[in-house]
N, C-alpha and C positions, 0 to 999 in steps of 0.2 A: 240738635249740632247733625245731625242727616242732613239737610239744609246747609247750612255751610259747609260741609266737605264737598257736594254735588256745588254749589255756589264757586268754590275755592280750584275747583278742579275743573271750570266751565272756562273762568277767565287764564286760565294756565295754556287751555287749550286753543280761544282764540287767541290770544298774547303766540301761540309756537308760528301760529297761521296766517298772521298780520303782518309781512311787513312794512314798518316803516321809514322814512329817510329822513334822519333826522340834520337840522339844519347845515352842518359843520360837514357832514358829509356828501353833499352837492356840489361842491368846487367850481370846476366850470362854471360849469350853467349857471350856478350863481353869482359868478363875478361878473356873469355875460350880459347878466339880467340889467346888475349894478349899475354897468358901463350904458346901456342900450338907456335906463333912466334918465343918468344923470347927463347925457348927450339930447333926449328929449325937452329937460329942463333949461338948456342953455340958449 
């Protein structure tokens, strides 16, 4: 059980230190990327 506790603590620590941008939070960058791709395809 001790290893499991240590593993969970390390996962929580890593998750708190990592910042991941979710797709729905990118906003204007995503729209501009989409527009650029659409323009190249045309």
